[in-house]
Residue, then its C-alpha position, 0 to 999 in steps of 0.5 A: m506241812s509245815i510250810f504251811r503254818n509258817v506260812v500263817f504264822i508270817a501273815a499274822i505277825s506282818g498282817l497285825l503289825a500292818g493293819v495298826v501302823l495303817a490305822a494309825l497312818q488314817t487316824y491323821a491322814t484319811v479320817p479328818l478329810i472323811l470327816k469333813a466331807e460329811t459336813y458337806e454331804n449334810a450340809g449340801g446333800h438335799e440341795h446338791v440333789a435339786a441342783p441343775t448344775g455341779g460345783t462345790e458350793a450347795t444352791a437352794p431348790a426350786a420353790g415346787t420342790e420344798a415338800p419332796t425334799a423334806q419327805a426325802a429328808a426323812p428316811v436319810e435323818e433316820e440312817a444319820e441315827a444309826w449307831a458309829p463309832a464314836d471320835g477317838a479311841e473307840r473310831f481307832a479301835y475299830s478301824a484297827l480291827a478293820n485293818i488288821v483283819s485286811g492285813v493279814a487277808f493280804a499278807l496271806i496272799l502275798v507270802a503264799v505267792s511268794e513261796f511259790a517263786g521261792g519266798i521272801a529271802n529278807w526284808r528288802q526283797g519283802v519291800f519289792w514284794g510290797f510294791a507289787g502288792f501295792a501296785v496290784f491291789t492299790l495303784a492299778p485298780g485306783l486309776g480307773l476307780p479312785p478313792e471315794l468320799p462320802a456324797m460323791p457320786a459312783a457307778d453300779l456296786g456291782a460293775r465296780q467290783i467286776w472291774w476291780t477284781l478283773t483289773v486285779a487279776a490282769t495286773a497281778a498275772g502281767l507282773a508275774l510275767i514280766a518278772f519271773k518269765q524270761s521272755l520278750p513275748l510273754a513280757i509283752l503279754g505282760v504289759a498287754l494284761i496290765v494295760a487292757p482293763h484301762i483301755v476298757g474303761a471302769p464304770q462311771p456315774e451317770s453324772h459326776e456332780s458332787p457338793i464335794p470340792a475337787d480338792l478336798h477329793h484330790s488330798f483324799v486320793v493322795a492320802v489313801t495312794i500314800t498310806n496304802l503304800v506304806f502299808w504294803v511297804v510294811l507288809g512285805a518288809v515284815a514278812g521277809f524280815v518274819r520269813n528269814r528270822f523263824m526260817s532261816e534254813p532254805a525252805p523249800s517252795l510251794n511250788g517245789r513241795l506240791a511237784 
C-alpha cells in the first residue's frame, strides 16, 4: 500500500503548489478580463437581448419592449445581489482554494497514470507529463469549446459536458497509443482518436451574438491557455521532483504491482 500513499502525497504537494501558482497568474491575467466583461454584461445585457443584430456596442430596445425589459430586469437585479467574494484578498483566497482542490485532483490523475507507465523519474520527465496533461485537459477541449466570458452565448450545458468528457478521453487514449505502443497502425489509430471529436464538432449556441468585444474574448482565451499551460508544467515538474526526492529507489509501477 505504500505506493498508493506516495501517489497521494505527491499529488497533494504538486497540486498545492500548482494551484497557488495558477491563482496568482489568474489574478493578473484573467480576473481583470472577467471584470471588464462584466461591465459589458451589466451595461448592455438587456439591450443585447432586444437587439436584432450582433456587435460590440449595445443598441436601444424598441419602444414596445420597454415594459417587458423592465420586468425581466427584476430577477437579474436580484441575482446581482447574491453573495460574491470581495475584490482583493478574499477573491484571491477563494480562487486559490478552488485551484488547489482542482490541482490536487488533476495531480492524482497525472501521478496515477504515470505510475502505470513506470513513474515520473525526475522533474524533466514531469514537464513532458505536464505538457500531456495540458494537451488532454485544456488544449484539445479548448479547440472546440474555448473559454467563455460572462454574457457570452453557450450551447446546452449537458451537451457540452458530454463532448468535453469524450474529447478528453479520446485525446488521452490517442496520446497513449502514440507514446507507449511501438506500432504504426496503433499510432494511426491514436491520431484518429485525437481528431475524431473535432470532426464531429462541439455543441454550438444557436446564435453567437454577444456584447463582448471579439478582441476581449481573444485576449481571455490566450490568457486562459497560457495560465493553464504554466499550471500543468508546474504540476508535472513538481510531481517529478517530489517523486524523485522521496522515492529515490526504483519503485515498481502500478502496472507491475497490480499484475
